[in-house]
Backbone as CSV, one residue per row, in Angstrom:
resi,resn,N_x,N_y,N_z,CA_x,CA_y,CA_z,C_x,C_y,C_z
1,MET,75.565,37.850,102.632,77.195,37.213,102.378,77.528,37.724,100.760
2,MET,78.686,37.797,100.553,79.252,38.202,99.059,80.682,37.346,98.987
3,THR,81.152,37.122,97.785,82.094,36.399,97.742,83.273,37.427,96.884
4,LEU,84.501,37.354,96.607,84.995,37.995,96.118,84.873,38.239,94.266
5,GLU,84.484,36.558,94.048,84.203,36.768,92.667,83.009,37.860,92.458
6,GLU,82.218,37.922,93.383,80.551,38.352,93.155,81.069,39.692,93.356
7,PHE,81.706,40.314,94.118,82.430,41.737,94.015,82.869,42.101,92.812
8,ALA,83.791,41.268,92.284,84.724,41.910,90.855,83.610,41.909,89.978
9,GLU,82.766,41.145,89.813,81.480,41.002,88.935,80.760,42.012,88.607
10,MET,80.335,42.261,89.996,79.415,43.554,90.222,79.937,44.815,89.896
11,ALA,81.386,45.180,90.426,81.967,46.162,89.777,82.245,45.978,88.006
12,LEU,82.624,44.840,87.511,82.634,45.163,86.273,81.143,45.148,85.450
13,SER,80.271,45.339,86.285,78.982,45.611,85.489,78.635,46.822,85.332
14,PHE,79.705,47.827,86.025,79.201,49.369,85.910,79.914,49.688,84.691
15,PRO,78.988,50.832,83.848,79.567,51.448,82.389,80.618,51.451,82.717
16,GLU,81.586,50.858,81.310,82.788,51.371,80.947,83.958,51.020,82.285
17,SER,83.378,50.096,83.170,84.490,49.913,84.278,85.580,48.721,83.321
18,MET,86.900,48.831,83.806,87.766,48.138,83.446,88.374,47.129,84.323
19,GLN,88.984,45.833,84.570,89.859,45.431,85.661,91.439,45.850,85.400
20,GLY,92.070,46.011,86.309,93.716,46.108,86.201,94.379,46.101,87.723
21,LYS,95.582,46.325,87.524,96.274,45.964,88.639,97.086,46.973,88.976
22,HIS,97.201,47.505,90.552,98.029,48.181,90.977,98.909,47.922,92.093
23,PHE,100.060,47.789,91.843,101.208,46.752,92.496,100.435,45.270,92.321
24,SER,100.078,44.668,93.148,99.836,43.388,93.280,98.140,43.475,93.871
25,THR,97.516,44.255,93.694,95.798,44.166,94.069,94.947,44.575,92.863
26,THR,94.198,43.877,92.612,93.332,43.520,91.489,92.321,45.032,91.800
27,ASP,92.324,45.848,90.550,91.451,47.232,90.935,90.322,47.050,90.054
28,PHE,89.555,47.873,89.975,88.764,48.289,88.905,88.390,49.726,88.786
29,ARG,88.311,50.243,87.435,88.773,51.413,87.176,87.490,52.123,86.468
30,VAL,86.916,53.530,86.133,86.282,53.957,84.984,87.275,55.513,84.758
31,GLY,87.295,55.294,83.829,88.246,56.694,82.972,89.428,56.566,83.590
32,GLY,89.994,55.302,83.957,91.527,55.876,84.495,91.365,55.605,85.752
33,LYS,90.445,55.952,86.458,90.562,56.146,88.042,89.875,54.931,88.624
34,ILE,90.702,54.699,89.817,90.563,53.332,90.466,88.817,53.932,91.630
35,PHE,88.186,52.585,91.360,86.512,52.995,92.261,86.605,52.025,93.365
36,ALA,87.269,50.766,93.004,87.174,49.874,93.920,88.251,48.778,93.824
37,THR,88.899,48.043,94.625,89.700,47.079,94.704,89.582,45.599,95.251
38,LEU,90.370,44.843,95.601,90.122,43.509,95.849,91.269,43.279,97.027
39,ARG,90.794,42.712,98.343,91.783,42.411,99.316,91.250,40.760,99.670
40,PRO,91.961,40.255,99.025,91.724,38.548,99.380,92.286,38.021,100.357
41,ASP,93.392,38.937,101.182,93.950,39.071,102.103,93.012,39.011,103.220
42,LYS,92.011,40.049,103.192,91.197,40.395,104.289,90.079,39.728,103.932
43,GLU,89.659,39.165,102.797,88.474,38.772,102.652,87.256,39.849,102.455
44,CYS,87.805,41.028,101.834,87.005,41.910,101.868,87.406,42.695,100.158
45,GLY,86.516,43.661,99.965,86.522,44.736,98.791,86.709,46.025,99.634
46,VAL,87.356,47.139,98.519,87.430,48.373,99.227,86.519,49.322,97.985
47,LEU,86.108,50.053,98.324,85.634,51.090,97.579,86.413,52.657,97.871
48,ALA,86.592,53.177,96.824,86.857,54.966,97.162,86.130,55.759,96.955
49,LEU,85.357,56.121,98.178,84.131,57.135,98.417,84.880,58.110,99.063
50,SER,83.761,59.287,98.903,83.949,60.784,99.456,83.866,60.351,101.006
51,PRO,84.382,61.296,101.876,84.400,61.025,103.229,83.032,61.080,103.929
52,GLY,82.350,62.017,103.176,80.875,62.301,103.502,80.058,60.851,102.962
53,ASP,80.335,60.508,102.040,79.640,58.853,101.517,79.786,58.146,102.536
54,GLN,80.828,57.939,102.742,81.351,57.115,103.867,80.996,56.766,105.387
55,ALA,80.831,58.104,105.445,80.006,58.641,106.953,78.509,58.203,107.015
56,LEU,77.943,58.541,105.772,76.807,58.177,105.780,76.514,56.379,105.927
57,LEU,77.320,55.839,105.229,77.145,54.495,104.832,77.543,53.852,106.231
58,ARG,78.426,54.160,107.494,78.662,53.778,107.920,77.505,54.027,109.205
59,GLU,77.001,55.146,109.107,75.572,55.138,110.043,74.383,54.580,109.709
60,THR,74.566,53.821,108.192,73.562,53.024,108.194,73.508,51.577,107.974
61,SER,75.027,51.399,107.557,75.039,49.752,107.503,76.993,49.647,108.097
62,ALA,76.767,50.018,109.506,78.254,49.755,110.007,78.809,48.749,110.104
63,HIS,77.902,47.372,110.088,78.212,46.111,110.207,79.083,45.650,108.285
64,ILE,78.674,46.411,107.463,79.493,46.028,106.488,80.247,47.257,105.842
65,PHE,80.412,48.094,106.333,81.336,49.371,105.604,82.056,49.512,106.809
66,GLU,83.644,49.925,106.783,84.555,50.258,107.693,85.572,51.005,107.193
67,PRO,85.987,52.475,107.393,86.802,52.973,107.104,88.657,52.070,106.848
68,VAL,89.199,52.426,105.762,90.279,52.221,105.889,91.040,52.578,107.325
69,PRO,92.339,52.092,107.822,92.991,52.492,108.882,94.053,53.439,108.148
70,GLY,94.159,54.595,109.226,94.742,55.593,108.737,94.261,56.557,107.637
71,SER,95.366,57.545,106.605,95.178,58.244,106.097,94.147,58.321,104.903
72,TRP,94.034,56.856,104.231,93.421,56.379,103.343,91.949,56.264,103.743
73,GLY,91.826,55.809,105.120,90.260,55.561,105.257,89.878,57.329,105.611
74,GLU,90.576,58.179,106.145,90.292,59.622,106.096,89.931,60.385,104.849
75,LYS,89.936,59.980,103.607,90.086,60.415,102.169,89.058,59.636,101.877
76,GLY,88.395,58.387,102.461,87.514,58.010,102.137,87.432,56.572,101.944
77,TRP,88.538,56.165,101.678,88.811,54.457,101.392,88.221,53.812,102.266
78,THR,87.391,52.539,101.743,86.543,52.155,102.932,86.480,50.741,102.064
79,PHE,86.575,49.908,103.775,86.633,48.535,103.596,85.074,47.829,103.459
80,VAL,84.674,46.977,102.463,83.455,46.371,102.521,83.745,44.685,102.509
81,MET,83.005,44.694,104.175,82.894,43.420,104.595,81.942,42.489,104.259
82,LEU,82.599,41.663,103.485,81.940,40.578,102.627,81.020,39.245,103.142
83,HIS,81.509,39.023,104.305,80.969,38.101,104.956,79.317,38.448,105.588
84,THR,79.537,39.853,105.748,78.216,40.544,106.026,77.473,41.241,105.258
85,ALA,77.985,41.133,104.288,77.639,42.324,102.975,76.333,41.811,102.444
86,ASP,75.445,43.092,102.065,73.936,42.276,101.656,74.385,43.108,100.331
87,ALA,74.121,42.526,98.889,74.456,43.104,97.802,73.713,44.107,97.242
88,ASP,72.570,44.474,97.805,72.040,45.781,97.258,72.750,46.905,98.047
89,ALA,73.049,46.887,99.240,73.810,47.644,99.885,75.199,48.103,99.279
90,VAL,75.919,46.997,98.987,77.199,47.312,98.117,76.933,47.988,96.593
91,ARG,76.052,47.498,95.942,75.820,47.781,95.018,75.241,49.203,94.749
92,HIS,74.672,49.705,96.192,74.685,51.455,96.259,75.700,52.040,96.618
93,ALA,76.743,51.350,97.205,77.861,52.082,98.185,79.268,52.073,96.519
94,MET,78.842,51.178,95.818,79.790,50.717,94.687,79.435,52.082,93.762
95,ALA,78.077,52.370,93.312,77.458,53.252,92.458,78.197,54.504,93.230
96,MET,78.162,55.035,94.184,78.645,55.917,94.772,80.137,56.313,94.191
97,ALA,81.050,54.909,94.713,82.379,55.089,94.270,82.298,55.140,92.823
98,TRP,81.623,54.781,92.205,81.832,54.699,90.527,81.532,55.894,89.959
99,LYS,80.459,56.908,90.722,80.253,58.225,90.426,81.233,59.601,90.253
100,LYS,81.979,58.683,91.796,82.788,59.524,92.189,84.128,59.708,91.133
101,ALA,84.379,58.290,90.504,85.659,58.486,89.730,85.897,58.579,88.497
102,ALA,83.939,58.394,88.057,84.202,58.829,86.284,84.152,59.965,85.996
103,PRO,84.516,60.139,84.761,84.780,61.602,84.185,83.060,62.180,84.072
104,LYS,82.995,63.266,84.181,81.705,63.648,83.918,81.264,62.938,82.217
105,SER,82.088,63.049,81.222,81.381,62.673,80.228,81.344,61.103,80.052
106,VAL,81.603,60.310,80.881,81.086,58.935,81.280,79.951,59.121,81.970
107,SER,79.912,60.097,82.939,78.995,59.602,84.265,77.209,60.313,83.430
108,THR,77.402,61.164,82.821,76.794,61.770,82.031,75.935,60.919,80.991
109,ARG,76.508,60.032,80.569,75.908,58.846,79.345,75.221,57.711,80.001
110,HIS,75.490,57.819,81.492,74.813,56.732,82.372,73.918,56.781,83.218
111,VAL,73.041,56.373,83.287,71.871,56.449,84.551,72.152,55.200,85.394
112,LEU,73.030,55.499,86.715,72.614,54.211,87.482,71.547,54.059,88.265
């Protein structure tokens, strides 16, 4: 189990990550691109994964990762069910999202 605060702390632990706001949603960015958001209304986090990474995580950890409904989910946006989350699995998935969002100039300077 993870809390929203632990999810936020984990997101901010990634290199060059910054917290921001998109409309009324707290988000986490690298190089100006969102890789994670918080959804306190659903008690979950959201990761911006590739569709392939999303499918892989659904195969291995369907109890933690669930596609966001509709076209956002089809693009790889994925709910992280914090009430069943394992911190190691979330860190692994968040690293995928961070790498997808990070500019090459940033990602090549940091080994995750």
